[in-house]
N, C-alpha and C positions, 0 to 999 in steps of 0.2 A: 981646454978651458975650463977655469974651476966655476960652480954654479953656487948661487945661496939659496938656499930655500927660504921661504918666506910666509909667513902667515894669510890664509886666502883671505881675499879683500871680506868678505864675510864676517866670517869670525876679527877681524881688525876693529870694523862697524861693531859689531857687538861689543865689543874691547870699550868703542867710545862712548857706546851709551850706554852703559852700568857704570863706568868711573863717573857721568858729567848725574847718571841716577843716583849714585850715592851721594856723592856733593851735595846734590837739588835736596834730597830729602832730609840731610846734616843739616843741613838752612834752615829748612822748614822745621825740624827739631829744637836745634839754638836759638830760632824766634818765638814755640814755642815755650824754650824754657824761660825765657824774657816775657814774654805776658804771662806765666803761673803764679809771678810773682804780683800779680794786680787779680788775675782770673783763677776760677776755676778747669782743672782739665775737661769737663762735659759741655763747658760753655765755649772754648778754646775748640775742642773736637765741633760744635755744632757747627758753629758758625763758621769753621774748614768747608765743614760738607755743605752748606747752604750758599757760598761763594763758589765753590766750585763743580758742584750739580750741573749745573746749566751749560757748563760749557763742557763735562764728561758726555749728558745728552746730545748733545749737537752733535760731538764726535762720535759718538757709536750711532745715532742717526746719520749723517755722513757717511761712514764707511758701512752701516748692514742697513740701513732704512729702519721704518717704523719696527717692522718686525722681529727687531735686535731688542726690543722695550718689553717683547712678552716674554714671561715667564709660565712654567709647567710647574713651579716651585718655590712660591711666595714665603709660604712657610719657613723652608731652609735657607732662604736667604734675610728673614727676620730676625731669627735665631742669629745667621753668621752675623748679618750686622751688631746685634746686642755683646757678644763675642768679641768683637772687635771693638767696639764700644768701651765695654768695663777693661781691654787690653792697651787701647790706646789712653785710656784718662788714668790706669795706673803705671805708664812711662810718665806722661806728661805731670804726674804726681811726683813720679820719683825724682823729675831733672828737680824742682823748688829745694830738695834736700841734699842730693847726691851730686859731685861733681861730673862732668858733662862725659868724658870719657869714660868715667865708671860703670853711668848707668846703660851705656851703652855695649861693653863690652857683655855685661849680666844676660842685655836682653839679644845677644850673641850664643844664647844655649837652646835658641829656639830647634835649631837644625836639629840637636841632640832630642829634644822632644817631638818632633815629627817624630823621627824615628823611633823615638819608647810608646808613643800613642801607636802608631801604626803596629806595634805589633800587641797593646792588652787592649786595640777598638778594632782595627783588621783582621788583627787573626794573622799577621803574615810572620815569617819565620825572618829570624835575626841570629848570624854565626855568632860566635864564641868572640872573632874578633873585634865584630863591634858593636858586643855588648862589652866587650873593653874601653874602647872608644870612647863611649858614650860613658861609662864609670869614668876615666880620665876627665873626660870636659867638665861636669861634675865638682870632680876634684877640684876645677879651674873655679869653678864658679865659688865654690868654698874659700880658696885663696882670696878670692875680691870681699864676698860677704862676712867672710870670717864669725860667724854665729860662737858664743859662748865669749867671743875677746872682750876688753875693755874699751876696741873702738868700734867696737858693731852697733850701726844705726839699723831701726827697724826698717827704713823706707828701702835700705837694699833690695828686700826680698818684694818690691815693686817691681821692678826689670825682669825679675824671676818670678812672677805674674803672668809679664806681656810673654814671658818667652813660652808658658806654659798655655794659652789663650790664644796666642798665636798658633801655634803647630794643632789646635786644636779645629782653629778656622782651617787653617789648609788641609785637616782631614774631612773636617766635615763639607769640602768639595768634590767628594767624594761622592759622597751621597747623589749630588747633581747628576751625572752621569753626560756621557759626551753627548749626548742631543743639543743640550744650550751651549752657547757660542761665547766664547772669552767676552767679545762684545753686550753679550746679556748679563756675564755675570762681573762685568768691569761698571757697569753701571748699577746694578743693584745691591753693590759690598756699597759704597758712597749712599745711596737711598738707604738701606738699611742699616747704616750709621745715620742719620739724619734723624730718620726718625724712631730713633731709639735714644738718640742721643733730646732730641725736642721732647720726649717724655719724663724726662726729670729735670729738666730746663727750669720747671719754675720753682727748685731747692736750690740752682746755683747763677740764679740768672742775676749779671748786675750791668745796669747800663754802661757801653763802653763809650771812655774818652773818645772824641769825633779824633784826635792826633793817632790813636789807636788801630783804627780802622784800616791804614794801610800796612799795618804789620800783622791783621789778621789777615790779608787779602795776599800779603805774602807765604803766610802758613799754607793757605792754599794753595796758591801757583803752587812755591815749589814743592808740595807733596804730590799735589797733580803734576806737574812734569816730573820729577824724580819717577812716579809708579809708570806713569808712561815709557819712559824711557828703558826703567829695567822690565818693564814687559816687550819691549822691540828689542832689545837685545835678546833675548830666552829666543823672541820669534825666529831672529833671522838668525844666530850663530849655537851652534851643541851648547847644550847646556852644559857638559864638561867643560866649557872651554871658559866660556864667562862665569860661572857660579862663584871660582874663589875670588874675584873679586869683587861680591860683593863685601867683605871684612874690608876693603878701600874706607868702607863709611868708620871701622874703629878708626881711620888715620884723619880724617877729616874733622870726628868729633872731638879725638886729643890736637890738633892745631884748633880750632873754633875755641876749643875752653880754655886752651892757655892763652888766643887773644885777648876775649873779649872778660874772662873771667879769672886771668893768670891762674888758673889750674895746672899741678904736676899731677899725674898718678905718680904716687909710691912704687916701692919695688916691688913688693907683695901684689896690688893690682897689676901691676906690666907682666908680671908672671903668670899671675892667674889667667889675665887678658890672651897669651901668648897660647899657652893650655886652650885657653876656649876656640881660638881660630885653628888653632893644629888640630884637634878632634872635630870641626868641623869638616876644614880639608880632608881631613882623612876620609871624612862618613861619603863625600862629596865625588873622592877619587875612586872610592870603592865601589860606588852605585853606580860609578863610569863606566868601571873595569867591569861590573856586569853586566851592565846593557853594552855592553861590547861582546860577553862571550868571554870573558877572560880569564873570569872567578868564576867560584861557583859557591 
């Protein structure tokens, strides 16, 4: 009798979680792009965090108890919050001037930046093959940004700033150590963003139109749901299985950009996006193989 192998239920559930999670995050970004025509990025981020934090706190307490709200690293959490505020503000700012898919594609250089910073900051060793993949990925970024070309937009550098700072935030988590639970980190990344965005809010605040509050709530709802689902995906399935599906966000961004703004990526942007995704997938595959002991 012929048998067919099927993916383990945990893998299938993990893939479903990350697919829906990436769609949720992309919807949140799309709403933020629309709000960005009227409000500043720090204000959008502040209201996103202010609306989301009570729900995040409730989930953290329900799953980990009140002790999960305690931390021994408030300074690092505050620093990570500040980095995230600048990172998210740069991305939201880029959405004012760039097509949705283009900004999203450039921000996907983040895995390449994580690898690069792990060498510069953590002194990790990277082999020649991975250096080549990093270089290839940034060639893809150049295809999209096109510095020096007549069509170059300075705003295209903003999602690249997002990628670098996102990588810095990921690297900074290594200084917290394994003694702090994920629930604690999840709470303080939102709390840190709220505090740091509130610090600059007086310079950017504009009283929201009452009809816009549901959209601010939508940004908070979809971003929180997206991050929660993506986290759950990595909890219940191997990272090597679910990580490649992170790039489906680019598909959603292209689709939503076309539906709402009639944006269609040009040839060079499409080629650059393919190169960035290919480089990112190569790094994920290589890390996975090293974790399995299949390569050195």
